[in-house]
PAFIBA-370576 format. One line per 3 residues: their letters; for each residue x negated, y, z of C-alpha. Coordinates in Angstrom, 2 decimals. Layout:
a	X:Y:Z ~ ...
This chain:
mar	5.81:0.50:-36.53 ~ 9.57:0.11:-36.08 ~ 10.64:-1.04:-32.63
des	11.71:-4.67:-32.45 ~ 15.23:-5.10:-31.13 ~ 14.22:-8.10:-28.99
prn	11.35:-6.84:-26.80 ~ 13.56:-6.57:-23.73 ~ 14.20:-10.29:-23.58
yfr	10.65:-11.11:-24.60 ~ 9.11:-8.76:-22.03 ~ 11.23:-9.95:-19.15
nny	11.62:-13.66:-19.68 ~ 9.01:-14.89:-22.10 ~ 5.99:-12.85:-21.12
fap	3.78:-15.84:-20.42 ~ 5.85:-18.45:-22.24 ~ 4.90:-19.81:-25.65
air	6.49:-17.85:-28.46 ~ 6.52:-18.28:-32.22 ~ 4.74:-15.04:-33.06
ive	1.57:-14.01:-34.78 ~ -1.28:-14.34:-32.28 ~ -2.49:-10.77:-32.77
ear	1.00:-9.36:-32.29 ~ 1.56:-11.41:-29.14 ~ -1.69:-10.14:-27.67
vqr	-0.75:-6.54:-28.36 ~ 2.65:-7.04:-26.78 ~ 1.10:-8.61:-23.70
fdg	-1.51:-5.89:-23.26 ~ 1.04:-3.13:-23.85 ~ 3.41:-4.68:-21.33
lfi	0.77:-4.89:-18.63 ~ -0.60:-1.42:-19.31 ~ 2.85:0.21:-19.30
myf	3.72:-1.46:-15.99 ~ 0.37:-0.42:-14.53 ~ 0.83:3.17:-15.73
ntf	4.40:3.36:-14.41 ~ 3.29:2.02:-11.04 ~ 0.51:4.59:-10.78
lga	2.86:7.46:-11.64 ~ 5.50:6.24:-9.20 ~ 3.00:5.75:-6.37
tsa	1.35:9.14:-6.91 ~ 4.73:10.89:-6.97 ~ 5.66:9.19:-3.71
elf	2.34:10.15:-2.07 ~ 2.89:13.85:-2.74 ~ 6.07:13.73:-0.64
typ	5.02:11.41:2.18 ~ 1.24:11.68:2.55 ~ 1.30:13.90:5.71
mdv	2.98:11.04:7.56 ~ 0.17:8.70:6.51 ~ -2.40:11.08:8.04
tkt	-0.24:11.32:11.19 ~ -0.03:7.53:11.38 ~ -3.83:7.19:11.12
rlh	-4.39:9.78:13.87 ~ -1.95:7.90:16.14 ~ -3.80:4.64:15.45
lqg	-7.08:6.19:16.58 ~ -6.11:8.50:19.42 ~ -6.34:5.76:22.08
eaa	-9.79:4.82:20.84 ~ -10.88:8.48:20.80 ~ -9.76:9.00:24.41
eks	-11.61:5.87:25.53 ~ -14.87:6.80:23.81 ~ -14.82:10.40:25.08
gqs	-14.01:9.35:28.64 ~ -11.26:11.97:28.86 ~ -7.73:10.98:29.87
kpr	-5.79:13.39:27.74 ~ -2.04:12.84:27.37 ~ -1.19:11.05:24.17
rgm	0.64:12.91:21.49 ~ 3.68:11.50:19.80 ~ 4.49:11.60:16.13
fgt	5.75:15.19:16.03 ~ 3.11:16.40:18.47 ~ 0.37:14.94:16.29
afg	1.82:16.34:13.06 ~ 2.43:19.84:14.45 ~ -0.92:19.76:16.20
mar	-2.71:19.05:12.93 ~ -0.83:21.85:11.18 ~ -1.63:24.30:14.00
eeg	-5.27:23.34:14.60 ~ -6.39:22.41:11.08 ~ -3.92:24.13:8.79
lsg	-1.74:22.52:6.15 ~ -4.86:21.16:4.45 ~ -5.31:18.83:7.43
lys	-2.01:17.16:6.60 ~ -3.31:16.30:3.13 ~ -6.90:15.40:4.03
gls	-8.03:12.40:1.99 ~ -5.31:12.80:-0.66 ~ -7.86:12.58:-3.49
ami	-9.06:9.20:-2.17 ~ -5.45:8.02:-1.94 ~ -4.70:8.98:-5.56
irn	-7.82:7.19:-6.79 ~ -6.89:4.23:-4.61 ~ -3.52:4.05:-6.35
lff	-5.37:3.20:-9.55 ~ -6.83:0.11:-7.92 ~ -4.26:-0.95:-5.32
ngl	-0.68:0.05:-6.09 ~ -1.17:-0.17:-9.84 ~ -2.66:-3.66:-9.64
rvv	-0.51:-5.21:-6.91 ~ 2.75:-4.72:-8.83 ~ 1.18:-6.10:-12.03
fyd	-0.28:-9.08:-10.14 ~ 3.07:-9.71:-8.46 ~ 4.95:-9.59:-11.75
clr	2.53:-12.09:-13.30 ~ 2.87:-14.46:-10.34 ~ 6.66:-14.25:-10.04
rrl	7.06:-15.14:-13.72 ~ 5.07:-18.30:-13.05 ~ 6.96:-19.14:-9.85
syv	10.52:-18.32:-10.94 ~ 12.76:-20.71:-12.86 ~ 16.04:-20.66:-14.76
dpa	19.04:-22.14:-12.96 ~ 20.63:-24.70:-15.36 ~ 24.12:-24.04:-13.99
sgk	24.20:-20.24:-14.19 ~ 21.40:-19.64:-16.69 ~ 19.98:-16.93:-14.41
dvl	16.38:-16.35:-13.46 ~ 15.86:-17.58:-9.86 ~ 13.06:-16.69:-7.45
tvs	13.22:-18.29:-4.00 ~ 12.31:-16.29:-0.89 ~ 9.28:-18.47:-0.12
rgi	7.92:-18.13:-3.65 ~ 8.54:-14.40:-3.72 ~ 6.78:-13.87:-0.38
sag	3.88:-16.06:-1.55 ~ 3.55:-14.05:-4.76 ~ 3.60:-10.81:-2.76
cla	0.91:-12.01:-0.36 ~ -1.42:-13.19:-3.13 ~ -0.92:-10.02:-5.18
gca	-1.51:-7.73:-2.20 ~ -4.65:-9.56:-1.09 ~ -6.22:-9.48:-4.56
aqf	-5.43:-5.80:-5.14 ~ -6.65:-4.71:-1.70 ~ -9.94:-6.56:-2.06
ian	-10.62:-4.50:-5.18 ~ -9.45:-1.22:-3.59 ~ -11.05:-1.65:-0.14
pld	-13.87:0.93:-0.62 ~ -11.31:3.65:-1.47 ~ -9.18:2.70:1.52
mvk	-12.15:3.09:3.86 ~ -12.98:6.50:2.33 ~ -9.36:7.63:2.70
irm	-9.29:6.82:6.42 ~ -12.59:8.59:7.06 ~ -11.47:11.67:5.18
qme	-8.21:11.73:7.14 ~ -10.21:12.06:10.37 ~ -12.52:14.83:9.14
grl	-10.14:17.67:10.00 ~ -9.95:16.47:13.59 ~ -13.75:16.24:13.86
ral	-14.19:19.77:12.53 ~ -11.55:21.10:14.95 ~ -13.49:19.54:17.86
gyp	-16.72:21.14:16.70 ~ -18.39:18.01:15.35 ~ -20.24:18.06:12.02
arv	-18.28:16.72:9.08 ~ -19.25:13.27:7.87 ~ -17.81:13.51:4.35
snv	-16.28:16.19:2.14 ~ -15.23:14.28:-1.00 ~ -14.76:10.76:-2.32
rqa	-18.08:10.56:-4.13 ~ -20.07:11.68:-1.10 ~ -18.18:9.30:1.18
lrd	-18.92:6.31:-1.05 ~ -22.58:7.28:-1.36 ~ -22.94:7.85:2.38
ayq	-21.36:4.50:3.23 ~ -23.63:2.71:0.77 ~ -26.78:4.44:2.05
hgg	-26.05:3.63:5.69 ~ -24.81:0.07:5.33 ~ -25.39:-1.11:1.78
lrs	-22.81:-2.68:-0.48 ~ -21.44:-4.68:2.44 ~ -20.32:-1.52:4.23
lwk	-17.95:-0.66:1.37 ~ -15.93:-3.74:2.25 ~ -15.97:-3.12:6.00
gcg	-12.65:-4.11:7.49 ~ -11.74:-6.10:4.40 ~ -10.23:-8.93:6.48
psc	-7.57:-6.92:8.35 ~ -7.18:-4.68:5.33 ~ -6.31:-7.62:3.07
ara	-4.06:-9.09:5.77 ~ -2.21:-5.80:5.98 ~ -1.94:-5.59:2.18
mll	-0.54:-9.12:2.03 ~ 2.20:-8.27:4.54 ~ 2.82:-4.85:3.00
tag	3.24:-6.22:-0.52 ~ 5.38:-9.10:0.74 ~ 7.53:-6.59:2.64
dta	7.65:-3.96:-0.08 ~ 7.33:-5.42:-3.58 ~ 8.61:-8.93:-2.89
cyd	11.36:-7.74:-0.53 ~ 12.50:-5.16:-3.07 ~ 12.65:-7.78:-5.81
lsk	14.42:-10.36:-3.64 ~ 16.79:-7.83:-2.05 ~ 17.75:-6.49:-5.43
rhf	18.61:-9.97:-6.70 ~ 20.71:-10.74:-3.61 ~ 22.50:-7.37:-3.47
msw	23.49:-7.72:-7.13 ~ 24.84:-11.19:-6.39 ~ 26.62:-10.30:-3.12
lhm	28.15:-7.03:-4.32 ~ 28.82:-8.26:-7.87 ~ 27.28:-5.07:-9.21
pdg	24.82:-4.44:-12.05 ~ 21.42:-2.92:-11.50 ~ 21.96:0.76:-10.67
lli	21.21:3.55:-8.22 ~ 23.12:1.98:-5.31 ~ 21.39:-1.39:-5.73
qfl	18.01:0.32:-6.01 ~ 18.70:2.46:-2.93 ~ 19.72:-0.50:-0.75
ssv	16.76:-2.56:-1.98 ~ 14.32:0.31:-1.36 ~ 15.56:0.86:2.20
sag	15.26:-2.87:2.95 ~ 11.77:-2.99:1.45 ~ 10.60:0.07:3.40
faa	11.68:-1.31:6.77 ~ 10.28:-4.79:6.10 ~ 6.94:-3.39:4.94
sal	6.63:-1.17:8.04 ~ 7.54:-3.90:10.51 ~ 5.19:-6.46:8.99
stp	2.16:-4.27:8.35 ~ 1.88:-1.95:11.38 ~ -0.19:-4.24:13.70
tdv	-2.75:-5.02:10.99 ~ -2.70:-1.36:9.94 ~ -3.79:-0.28:13.44
vks	-6.69:-2.75:13.44 ~ -7.68:-1.83:9.90 ~ -7.81:1.87:10.74
rim	-9.98:1.32:13.79 ~ -12.46:-0.99:12.11 ~ -12.83:1.21:9.05
nqp	-13.26:4.40:11.09 ~ -15.85:3.04:13.54 ~ -19.53:4.00:13.14
tdk	-22.09:1.37:12.15 ~ -25.72:0.64:12.92 ~ -28.48:0.52:10.33
fgq	-27.51:-3.05:9.46 ~ -23.90:-2.12:8.74 ~ -22.53:-3.75:11.92
glh	-19.69:-2.00:13.73 ~ -20.58:-0.37:17.05 ~ -17.13:-0.71:18.65
ykn	-15.71:-3.96:17.28 ~ -17.42:-7.12:16.04 ~ -14.53:-8.21:13.84
afd	-10.76:-8.06:13.53 ~ -10.16:-10.58:16.34 ~ -12.39:-8.59:18.69
cyy	-10.43:-5.46:17.80 ~ -7.11:-7.20:18.49 ~ -8.42:-8.45:21.85
kli	-9.72:-5.05:22.98 ~ -6.61:-3.31:21.69 ~ -4.23:-5.51:23.69
sqe	-6.37:-5.89:26.82 ~ -7.33:-2.22:27.15 ~ -4.24:-0.43:25.81
gpl	-1.46:-2.99:26.10 ~ 0.61:-4.96:23.53 ~ 2.65:-1.91:22.53
amy	-0.53:-0.38:21.11 ~ -0.11:-2.84:18.24 ~ 2.84:-0.75:17.08
egf	1.26:2.64:17.73 ~ 2.40:4.76:14.83 ~ 5.30:2.52:13.77
ipc	7.82:5.38:13.58 ~ 5.65:7.63:11.37 ~ 4.77:4.53:9.36
wvr	8.47:3.81:8.77 ~ 9.25:7.50:8.23 ~ 6.54:7.48:5.58
igp	7.08:4.08:3.92 ~ 10.88:4.44:3.82 ~ 10.92:7.62:1.70
wsl	7.80:6.41:-0.14 ~ 9.63:3.27:-1.17 ~ 12.67:5.26:-2.34
vfw	10.65:7.72:-4.42 ~ 8.36:5.02:-5.82 ~ 11.03:2.55:-6.90
ftf	13.38:5.23:-8.26 ~ 10.53:6.70:-10.32 ~ 9.31:3.29:-11.44
enl	12.75:2.01:-12.41 ~ 13.70:5.18:-14.30 ~ 10.42:5.15:-16.22
rkf	11.20:1.59:-17.30 ~ 14.73:2.59:-18.25 ~ 13.44:5.56:-20.25
qgq	11.05:3.24:-22.12 ~ 13.87:0.85:-23.01 ~ 12.87:-1.93:-20.61
tgf	15.02:-3.91:-18.20 ~ 14.93:-3.27:-14.45 ~ 12.13:-4.74:-12.38
């Protein structure tokens, strides 16, 4: 079928608006548009993970090292970001820096792929055309709201894979300390969690996990979209590499600053052992984890791992959005 010369305008502005088209054709266009965006998001996220995943493992270890010292009763000096990363490489090998990568890639299918699609659907409903300029307008409050809703919905679906990823990231440390491994692959981890706590255990930590995803998507996806619109307006420049770079840097910092406290709580709740009823042995819920975290380790523990989080999310955001935008450009679509 010959390519229509108008799909750019239709895809960007009239995706959910009524259009005088054959019903079957409109449905194909809509499905193709969603699938292409989902596929581009997955490719962009997976490409970014290959570059930045070791910092995600480092961040998780930093989140849990205070808890590990408390449970063991040993007052070992805390490692910093570089100490933790080099320690993993020395004690566990390079494979320790990529432990849980398979779970992360599978998670991208359910989280990163869906959150951008959900956000795009919501922003099209919440944006409007300015009568004076004729431009598409999305206010900050509406963009943040769309990001929060999209992140929450996507994370709820992906929560079991997130829990498996965190557990697999800690396996190298357990083996280095002489403890038996809990899991060795994604399938076993899911089966083990289900056998020990039932279906409910797969959504353990869903509250703080969804809260983190809301802030992360608001800081990353929504901030990128909003920053891009404002940079183009302030600098009077078209969409290009400079605009994408500035927007990616802004999105990376905002996502790190907003999501780190909930990320710490999420990591601890998901990594804790459970009893036969699926109840956590260390924390009752997210509020209990926040209370114990602040009272026992101090308020600064809320931002334990912020630097590796930013070091990871910053480059991740650059690689992801550059890949995503260039895939859209290659396919003949407009920028995000």
